[in-house]
mmCIF file of the C-alpha atoms, coordinates in Angstrom:
data_MODEL
# 
_entry.id   MODEL 
# 
loop_
_atom_site.group_PDB 
_atom_site.id 
_atom_site.type_symbol 
_atom_site.label_atom_id 
_atom_site.label_alt_id 
_atom_site.label_comp_id 
_atom_site.label_asym_id 
_atom_site.label_entity_id 
_atom_site.label_seq_id 
_atom_site.pdbx_PDB_ins_code 
_atom_site.Cartn_x 
_atom_site.Cartn_y 
_atom_site.Cartn_z 
_atom_site.occupancy 
_atom_site.B_iso_or_equiv 
_atom_site.pdbx_formal_charge 
_atom_site.auth_seq_id 
_atom_site.auth_comp_id 
_atom_site.auth_asym_id 
_atom_site.auth_atom_id 
_atom_site.pdbx_PDB_model_num 
ATOM 1   C CA . MET A 1 1   ? -16.261 3.038   22.384  1.00 0.00 ? 1   MET A CA 1 
ATOM 2   C CA . THR A 1 2   ? -12.314 1.861   21.357  1.00 0.00 ? 2   THR A CA 1 
ATOM 3   C CA . ASP A 1 3   ? -10.223 3.316   18.628  1.00 0.00 ? 3   ASP A CA 1 
ATOM 4   C CA . ARG A 1 4   ? -9.267  0.907   16.103  1.00 0.00 ? 4   ARG A CA 1 
ATOM 5   C CA . PRO A 1 5   ? -5.599  1.424   14.845  1.00 0.00 ? 5   PRO A CA 1 
ATOM 6   C CA . THR A 1 6   ? -5.093  1.838   11.174  1.00 0.00 ? 6   THR A CA 1 
ATOM 7   C CA . ALA A 1 7   ? -2.342  1.146   8.904   1.00 0.00 ? 7   ALA A CA 1 
ATOM 8   C CA . SER A 1 8   ? -0.211  4.108   8.508   1.00 0.00 ? 8   SER A CA 1 
ATOM 9   C CA . LEU A 1 9   ? 1.580   4.725   4.890   1.00 0.00 ? 9   LEU A CA 1 
ATOM 10  C CA . SER A 1 10  ? 4.239   7.201   4.683   1.00 0.00 ? 10  SER A CA 1 
ATOM 11  C CA . LEU A 1 11  ? 4.684   9.185   1.492   1.00 0.00 ? 11  LEU A CA 1 
ATOM 12  C CA . LEU A 1 12  ? 6.095   7.819   -1.380  1.00 0.00 ? 12  LEU A CA 1 
ATOM 13  C CA . LEU A 1 13  ? 9.661   6.924   -0.994  1.00 0.00 ? 13  LEU A CA 1 
ATOM 14  C CA . ALA A 1 14  ? 10.853  6.553   -4.691  1.00 0.00 ? 14  ALA A CA 1 
ATOM 15  C CA . ILE A 1 15  ? 8.986   7.155   -7.952  1.00 0.00 ? 15  ILE A CA 1 
ATOM 16  C CA . SER A 1 16  ? 9.942   6.342   -11.032 1.00 0.00 ? 16  SER A CA 1 
ATOM 17  C CA . ALA A 1 17  ? 8.418   6.081   -14.446 1.00 0.00 ? 17  ALA A CA 1 
ATOM 18  C CA . LEU A 1 18  ? 8.764   3.805   -17.105 1.00 0.00 ? 18  LEU A CA 1 
ATOM 19  C CA . GLY A 1 19  ? 8.579   4.134   -20.713 1.00 0.00 ? 19  GLY A CA 1 
ATOM 20  C CA . CYS A 1 20  ? 7.727   7.411   -22.425 1.00 0.00 ? 20  CYS A CA 1 
ATOM 21  C CA . GLY A 1 21  ? 4.950   9.671   -21.418 1.00 0.00 ? 21  GLY A CA 1 
ATOM 22  C CA . THR A 1 22  ? 3.769   11.523  -18.395 1.00 0.00 ? 22  THR A CA 1 
ATOM 23  C CA . PRO A 1 23  ? 3.505   8.869   -15.067 1.00 0.00 ? 23  PRO A CA 1 
ATOM 24  C CA . LEU A 1 24  ? 1.351   9.521   -12.493 1.00 0.00 ? 24  LEU A CA 1 
ATOM 25  C CA . SER A 1 25  ? 2.278   12.272  -9.985  1.00 0.00 ? 25  SER A CA 1 
ATOM 26  C CA . ALA A 1 26  ? 3.407   11.726  -6.578  1.00 0.00 ? 26  ALA A CA 1 
ATOM 27  C CA . ASP A 1 27  ? 0.096   13.919  -5.442  1.00 0.00 ? 27  ASP A CA 1 
ATOM 28  C CA . GLN A 1 28  ? -1.856  11.445  -7.487  1.00 0.00 ? 28  GLN A CA 1 
ATOM 29  C CA . LEU A 1 29  ? -0.510  8.225   -6.062  1.00 0.00 ? 29  LEU A CA 1 
ATOM 30  C CA . ASN A 1 30  ? -0.692  9.369   -2.506  1.00 0.00 ? 30  ASN A CA 1 
ATOM 31  C CA . SER A 1 31  ? -4.145  10.643  -2.771  1.00 0.00 ? 31  SER A CA 1 
ATOM 32  C CA . VAL A 1 32  ? -5.080  7.181   -3.551  1.00 0.00 ? 32  VAL A CA 1 
ATOM 33  C CA . VAL A 1 33  ? -2.940  5.483   -0.594  1.00 0.00 ? 33  VAL A CA 1 
ATOM 34  C CA . GLU A 1 34  ? -4.311  8.203   1.884   1.00 0.00 ? 34  GLU A CA 1 
ATOM 35  C CA . ALA A 1 35  ? -8.029  6.986   0.485   1.00 0.00 ? 35  ALA A CA 1 
ATOM 36  C CA . GLU A 1 36  ? -7.080  3.451   1.121   1.00 0.00 ? 36  GLU A CA 1 
ATOM 37  C CA . ARG A 1 37  ? -4.673  2.706   3.788   1.00 0.00 ? 37  ARG A CA 1 
ATOM 38  C CA . GLY A 1 38  ? -7.618  1.756   5.872   1.00 0.00 ? 38  GLY A CA 1 
ATOM 39  C CA . SER A 1 39  ? -8.100  -1.092  3.661   1.00 0.00 ? 39  SER A CA 1 
ATOM 40  C CA . LEU A 1 40  ? -5.035  -2.687  5.294   1.00 0.00 ? 40  LEU A CA 1 
ATOM 41  C CA . GLU A 1 41  ? -6.202  -2.626  8.917   1.00 0.00 ? 41  GLU A CA 1 
ATOM 42  C CA . GLU A 1 42  ? -6.956  -6.197  8.067   1.00 0.00 ? 42  GLU A CA 1 
ATOM 43  C CA . CYS A 1 43  ? -3.247  -6.883  8.109   1.00 0.00 ? 43  CYS A CA 1 
ATOM 44  C CA . SER A 1 44  ? -2.843  -6.193  11.417  1.00 0.00 ? 44  SER A CA 1 
ATOM 45  C CA . ASP A 1 45  ? -2.259  -8.349  14.388  1.00 0.00 ? 45  ASP A CA 1 
ATOM 46  C CA . ASP A 1 46  ? -1.085  -8.434  17.724  1.00 0.00 ? 46  ASP A CA 1 
ATOM 47  C CA . GLN A 1 47  ? 2.484   -6.330  16.727  1.00 0.00 ? 47  GLN A CA 1 
ATOM 48  C CA . THR A 1 48  ? 3.424   -3.586  15.022  1.00 0.00 ? 48  THR A CA 1 
ATOM 49  C CA . ARG A 1 49  ? 4.721   -4.342  11.547  1.00 0.00 ? 49  ARG A CA 1 
ATOM 50  C CA . GLU A 1 50  ? 7.121   -1.942  9.395   1.00 0.00 ? 50  GLU A CA 1 
ATOM 51  C CA . LEU A 1 51  ? 7.236   -3.336  5.723   1.00 0.00 ? 51  LEU A CA 1 
ATOM 52  C CA . GLU A 1 52  ? 8.089   -1.482  2.429   1.00 0.00 ? 52  GLU A CA 1 
ATOM 53  C CA . ALA A 1 53  ? 5.882   -2.353  -0.579  1.00 0.00 ? 53  ALA A CA 1 
ATOM 54  C CA . ARG A 1 54  ? 6.783   -1.948  -4.158  1.00 0.00 ? 54  ARG A CA 1 
ATOM 55  C CA . ILE A 1 55  ? 4.036   -1.298  -6.851  1.00 0.00 ? 55  ILE A CA 1 
ATOM 56  C CA . HIS A 1 56  ? 4.185   -1.344  -10.711 1.00 0.00 ? 56  HIS A CA 1 
ATOM 57  C CA . VAL A 1 57  ? 1.277   0.694   -12.365 1.00 0.00 ? 57  VAL A CA 1 
ATOM 58  C CA . ASP A 1 58  ? 0.341   0.424   -15.533 1.00 0.00 ? 58  ASP A CA 1 
ATOM 59  C CA . ALA A 1 59  ? -0.538  3.271   -17.617 1.00 0.00 ? 59  ALA A CA 1 
ATOM 60  C CA . SER A 1 60  ? -4.365  2.443   -17.306 1.00 0.00 ? 60  SER A CA 1 
ATOM 61  C CA . GLY A 1 61  ? -4.084  2.742   -13.123 1.00 0.00 ? 61  GLY A CA 1 
ATOM 62  C CA . ARG A 1 62  ? -4.133  -1.034  -12.596 1.00 0.00 ? 62  ARG A CA 1 
ATOM 63  C CA . VAL A 1 63  ? -1.400  -2.641  -10.288 1.00 0.00 ? 63  VAL A CA 1 
ATOM 64  C CA . LEU A 1 64  ? 0.650   -5.143  -12.224 1.00 0.00 ? 64  LEU A CA 1 
ATOM 65  C CA . ASP A 1 65  ? 2.634   -6.382  -9.167  1.00 0.00 ? 65  ASP A CA 1 
ATOM 66  C CA . VAL A 1 66  ? 3.133   -5.674  -5.661  1.00 0.00 ? 66  VAL A CA 1 
ATOM 67  C CA . ARG A 1 67  ? 5.950   -6.968  -3.560  1.00 0.00 ? 67  ARG A CA 1 
ATOM 68  C CA . ALA A 1 68  ? 6.216   -6.497  -0.019  1.00 0.00 ? 68  ALA A CA 1 
ATOM 69  C CA . SER A 1 69  ? 8.752   -6.889  2.467   1.00 0.00 ? 69  SER A CA 1 
ATOM 70  C CA . GLY A 1 70  ? 8.590   -7.760  5.823   1.00 0.00 ? 70  GLY A CA 1 
ATOM 71  C CA . ALA A 1 71  ? 6.758   -10.446 7.905   1.00 0.00 ? 71  ALA A CA 1 
ATOM 72  C CA . PRO A 1 72  ? 5.777   -13.159 5.761   1.00 0.00 ? 72  PRO A CA 1 
ATOM 73  C CA . ARG A 1 73  ? 1.900   -13.004 6.788   1.00 0.00 ? 73  ARG A CA 1 
ATOM 74  C CA . ALA A 1 74  ? 1.711   -9.290  7.072   1.00 0.00 ? 74  ALA A CA 1 
ATOM 75  C CA . ALA A 1 75  ? 3.823   -9.060  3.625   1.00 0.00 ? 75  ALA A CA 1 
ATOM 76  C CA . ALA A 1 76  ? 1.428   -11.196 2.024   1.00 0.00 ? 76  ALA A CA 1 
ATOM 77  C CA . CYS A 1 77  ? -2.043  -9.440  3.068   1.00 0.00 ? 77  CYS A CA 1 
ATOM 78  C CA . VAL A 1 78  ? -0.403  -5.997  1.983   1.00 0.00 ? 78  VAL A CA 1 
ATOM 79  C CA . GLU A 1 79  ? 0.000   -7.359  -1.242  1.00 0.00 ? 79  GLU A CA 1 
ATOM 80  C CA . ARG A 1 80  ? -3.192  -8.728  -1.682  1.00 0.00 ? 80  ARG A CA 1 
ATOM 81  C CA . ILE A 1 81  ? -5.316  -5.382  -0.250  1.00 0.00 ? 81  ILE A CA 1 
ATOM 82  C CA . ILE A 1 82  ? -2.664  -3.024  -2.569  1.00 0.00 ? 82  ILE A CA 1 
ATOM 83  C CA . GLY A 1 83  ? -3.171  -5.311  -5.469  1.00 0.00 ? 83  GLY A CA 1 
ATOM 84  C CA . ALA A 1 84  ? -7.047  -4.746  -5.551  1.00 0.00 ? 84  ALA A CA 1 
ATOM 85  C CA . TRP A 1 85  ? -6.117  -0.877  -5.658  1.00 0.00 ? 85  TRP A CA 1 
ATOM 86  C CA . GLU A 1 86  ? -6.977  1.516   -8.660  1.00 0.00 ? 86  GLU A CA 1 
ATOM 87  C CA . PHE A 1 87  ? -4.929  4.275   -9.587  1.00 0.00 ? 87  PHE A CA 1 
ATOM 88  C CA . PRO A 1 88  ? -5.745  7.454   -11.852 1.00 0.00 ? 88  PRO A CA 1 
ATOM 89  C CA . ALA A 1 89  ? -4.822  6.387   -15.385 1.00 0.00 ? 89  ALA A CA 1 
ATOM 90  C CA . ALA A 1 90  ? -1.747  8.151   -16.839 1.00 0.00 ? 90  ALA A CA 1 
ATOM 91  C CA . THR A 1 91  ? 0.591   7.790   -20.206 1.00 0.00 ? 91  THR A CA 1 
ATOM 92  C CA . ALA A 1 92  ? 3.118   5.901   -18.731 1.00 0.00 ? 92  ALA A CA 1 
ATOM 93  C CA . GLU A 1 93  ? 3.594   2.976   -15.896 1.00 0.00 ? 93  GLU A CA 1 
ATOM 94  C CA . VAL A 1 94  ? 5.203   3.681   -12.538 1.00 0.00 ? 94  VAL A CA 1 
ATOM 95  C CA . LYS A 1 95  ? 6.870   1.919   -10.151 1.00 0.00 ? 95  LYS A CA 1 
ATOM 96  C CA . ALA A 1 96  ? 6.966   3.562   -6.449  1.00 0.00 ? 96  ALA A CA 1 
ATOM 97  C CA . THR A 1 97  ? 7.668   2.338   -3.109  1.00 0.00 ? 97  THR A CA 1 
ATOM 98  C CA . LEU A 1 98  ? 5.590   2.712   0.263   1.00 0.00 ? 98  LEU A CA 1 
ATOM 99  C CA . PRO A 1 99  ? 6.660   2.229   3.425   1.00 0.00 ? 99  PRO A CA 1 
ATOM 100 C CA . VAL A 1 100 ? 3.968   0.685   5.222   1.00 0.00 ? 100 VAL A CA 1 
ATOM 101 C CA . THR A 1 101 ? 3.355   0.187   9.293   1.00 0.00 ? 101 THR A CA 1 
ATOM 102 C CA . LEU A 1 102 ? 0.673   -1.805  10.350  1.00 0.00 ? 102 LEU A CA 1 
ATOM 103 C CA . THR A 1 103 ? -0.239  -0.842  14.064  1.00 0.00 ? 103 THR A CA 1 
ATOM 104 C CA . ALA A 1 104 ? -0.540  -3.570  16.662  1.00 0.00 ? 104 ALA A CA 1 
ATOM 105 C CA . ARG A 1 105 ? -4.271  -4.605  17.602  1.00 0.00 ? 105 ARG A CA 1 
ATOM 106 C CA . PRO A 1 106 ? -4.827  -5.842  20.877  1.00 0.00 ? 106 PRO A CA 1 
ATOM 107 C CA . THR A 1 107 ? -5.792  -9.537  21.085  1.00 0.00 ? 107 THR A CA 1 
ATOM 108 C CA . SER A 1 108 ? -9.603  -9.401  21.683  1.00 0.00 ? 108 SER A CA 1 
ATOM 109 C CA . ASP A 1 109 ? -9.587  -7.679  18.530  1.00 0.00 ? 109 ASP A CA 1 
ATOM 110 C CA . LEU A 1 110 ? -7.897  -10.307 16.349  1.00 0.00 ? 110 LEU A CA 1 
ATOM 111 C CA . PRO A 1 111 ? -10.380 -12.788 14.386  1.00 0.00 ? 111 PRO A CA 1 
ATOM 112 C CA . ASP A 1 112 ? -10.249 -16.450 15.819  1.00 0.00 ? 112 ASP A CA 1 
# 
C-alpha cells in the first residue's frame, strides 16, 4: 500500500472582516480548511507546488471568490476546489489568505 500525498494548507495568514457584524473566527475557518484539504489532492502533479489562495466568504458561508497565485494549472484547480467549499454562516463577510502546498505525486499516480 502506497501512502498518497495530500495537500497541506497552513493556518490562515490573514483574516479581514468586511462590513458590520461578526465574521467567522480563525478556528471556524481552519476547521473547514482541515476537513476539506484532502479535496485538493487532485490538483497535485509531479512537482511540489507552493501557492497562495485568497478567499472571500459571504455571511451565509458561501465562497464568493478565490484567487490563487502560483503555477497556472494548479492555481486554476485550487480556485475551482476551494470555490465549492462551504463555511459556517456568520454575520459578516470575511476575506482570508491560505498558503497551499500541493505535494508532488509520482507520475504513475497521475491521470493520463
